[in-house]
C-alpha positions as CSV (number, residue, x, y, z in Angstrom):
1,X,-0.1,-0.2,0.0
2,X,1.1,3.2,-0.9
3,X,1.0,5.9,1.9
4,X,0.2,8.8,-0.3
5,X,-2.6,7.8,-2.0
6,X,-5.2,7.7,1.0
7,X,-8.4,6.0,0.2
8,X,-11.0,5.9,3.0
9,X,-12.6,2.5,3.5
10,X,-14.9,2.2,6.4
11,X,-14.7,-1.7,6.3
12,X,-10.7,-1.8,6.7
13,X,-11.1,0.8,9.6
14,X,-14.0,-1.6,11.2
15,X,-11.7,-4.8,10.7
16,X,-9.2,-2.9,12.1
17,X,-10.7,-1.6,15.3
18,X,-12.3,-5.2,15.9
19,X,-9.1,-7.1,15.6
20,X,-7.1,-4.5,17.5
21,X,-10.2,-5.0,20.3
22,X,-9.9,-8.7,20.1
23,X,-6.1,-8.9,20.4
24,X,-6.3,-6.5,23.3
25,X,-8.4,-8.5,25.3
26,X,-6.5,-11.7,24.2
27,X,-3.6,-10.3,25.8
28,X,-5.8,-9.0,28.6
29,X,-6.7,-12.6,29.2
30,X,-3.4,-14.3,28.6
31,X,-1.8,-11.9,31.7
32,X,-4.7,-12.0,33.8
33,X,-4.8,-15.7,33.9
34,X,-0.9,-15.7,34.6
35,X,-1.1,-12.9,37.2
36,X,-4.5,-13.1,38.6
37,X,-5.3,-16.6,37.9
38,X,-2.9,-17.8,40.2
39,X,-4.3,-15.7,43.3
40,X,-8.3,-16.4,42.9
41,X,-10.3,-19.4,42.9
42,X,-12.0,-18.5,39.7
43,X,-11.1,-16.3,37.0
44,X,-14.1,-14.6,35.3
45,X,-14.7,-11.4,33.2
46,X,-15.2,-9.5,37.0
47,X,-11.5,-9.0,36.5
48,X,-11.7,-7.6,32.9
49,X,-14.7,-5.0,33.6
50,X,-15.7,-4.6,37.1
51,X,-13.9,-1.3,38.2
52,X,-13.8,-2.4,41.5
53,X,-10.9,-4.9,40.9
54,X,-9.0,-2.1,40.0
55,X,-7.9,-1.9,43.9
56,X,-4.1,-0.3,44.5
57,X,-5.2,-1.8,48.3
58,X,-4.9,-5.4,47.5
59,X,-2.1,-7.7,45.9
60,X,-5.0,-9.1,43.4
61,X,-6.1,-5.3,42.8
62,X,-2.4,-5.0,41.9
63,X,-2.3,-8.2,39.7
64,X,-5.1,-6.6,37.8
65,X,-3.1,-3.3,37.3
66,X,-0.1,-5.0,36.1
67,X,-2.4,-7.1,33.7
68,X,-3.7,-3.9,32.0
69,X,-0.4,-2.1,31.9
70,X,1.3,-5.4,30.0
71,X,-1.9,-5.8,27.8
72,X,-1.2,-2.0,26.5
73,X,2.3,-2.6,25.6
74,X,1.1,-5.5,23.9
75,X,-1.4,-3.5,22.5
76,X,1.1,-0.9,20.9
77,X,2.8,-4.0,19.4
78,X,0.0,-4.7,17.9
79,X,-0.5,-1.4,16.3
80,X,2.5,-2.0,14.7
81,X,0.9,-4.5,12.5
82,X,-2.2,-3.5,12.3
83,X,-2.4,0.1,11.9
84,X,1.1,0.8,10.5
85,X,0.6,4.5,10.6
86,X,2.0,6.8,13.8
87,X,-0.7,9.3,12.7
88,X,-3.3,7.0,13.4
89,X,-2.6,5.2,16.6
90,X,-4.0,7.7,19.0
91,X,-7.2,7.4,17.1
92,X,-7.1,3.6,17.3
93,X,-6.4,3.6,20.7
94,X,-8.9,6.1,22.0
95,X,-11.3,3.8,20.0
96,X,-10.4,0.9,22.1
97,X,-10.6,2.8,25.4
98,X,-13.7,4.5,24.5
99,X,-15.2,0.7,24.0
100,X,-13.6,-0.7,26.8
101,X,-15.3,2.1,28.8
102,X,-18.9,1.3,27.4
103,X,-18.4,-2.3,27.9
104,X,-17.5,-1.7,31.8
105,X,-20.6,0.5,32.1
106,X,-23.0,-1.8,30.5
107,X,-21.0,-5.0,33.0
108,X,-20.6,-3.2,36.3
109,X,-21.9,0.3,36.1
110,X,-20.4,3.9,35.8
111,X,-16.7,3.6,36.9
112,X,-16.8,5.6,40.0
113,X,-13.0,4.4,41.0
114,X,-10.5,7.0,40.6
115,X,-7.9,4.3,40.4
116,X,-9.6,2.8,37.5
117,X,-9.3,5.8,35.8
118,X,-6.1,6.8,36.5
119,X,-5.1,3.4,35.4
120,X,-7.2,3.3,32.3
121,X,-5.7,6.6,31.4
122,X,-2.3,6.0,31.6
123,X,-2.4,2.7,30.0
124,X,-4.2,4.9,27.1
125,X,-1.3,7.3,27.0
126,X,1.5,4.2,27.2
127,X,-0.2,2.3,24.5
128,X,-0.6,5.4,22.1
129,X,2.8,6.7,22.8
130,X,4.8,3.4,22.5
131,X,2.5,2.5,19.6
132,X,3.4,5.7,17.7
133,X,7.1,5.4,18.7
134,X,7.1,1.6,17.0
135,X,5.4,2.8,14.2
136,X,7.4,5.6,13.6
137,X,10.6,3.7,14.0
138,X,9.6,1.2,11.4
139,X,8.2,4.1,9.1
140,X,11.8,5.8,9.2
141,X,13.9,2.3,8.3
142,X,15.6,2.3,5.3
143,X,13.9,1.0,1.8
144,X,16.6,-1.5,0.3
145,X,16.9,-0.8,-3.2
146,X,18.6,-3.7,-5.2
147,X,20.4,-2.8,-8.8
148,X,18.0,-4.3,-11.5
149,X,20.6,-3.5,-14.3
150,X,24.0,-5.3,-14.5
151,X,27.0,-3.1,-14.4
152,X,28.3,-3.4,-18.1
């Protein structure tokens, strides 16, 4: 794809958003299973979507917080392969976290915990900035040019 020729393709954008959301929750599930799953008797969606579990006063709450941070770092890596453009990273990350807020609101009510807002806001910033950095690093790589003519 040539970056100069921008074509607005809504199906591509929706597919990228859905893919990024699924990969984010897959990463969150893996990290939560490793960190939170060893501390609780039964894993459930409560640790994904209920704001009350994001708590800095318990060790399980800290494991949930670390899971969110690790999944935002993994999400930044996913951005490099799904979005590919540094200037689009903030848009896709903001969309991801807005959808996450909507799901959390439907699941457990409006998040009234300051810790939840700080953790998710920081994760949004980490994912967007790291994703932009990684995409810019990829965009700035040299393009190898092979010689097509033989020197005579």
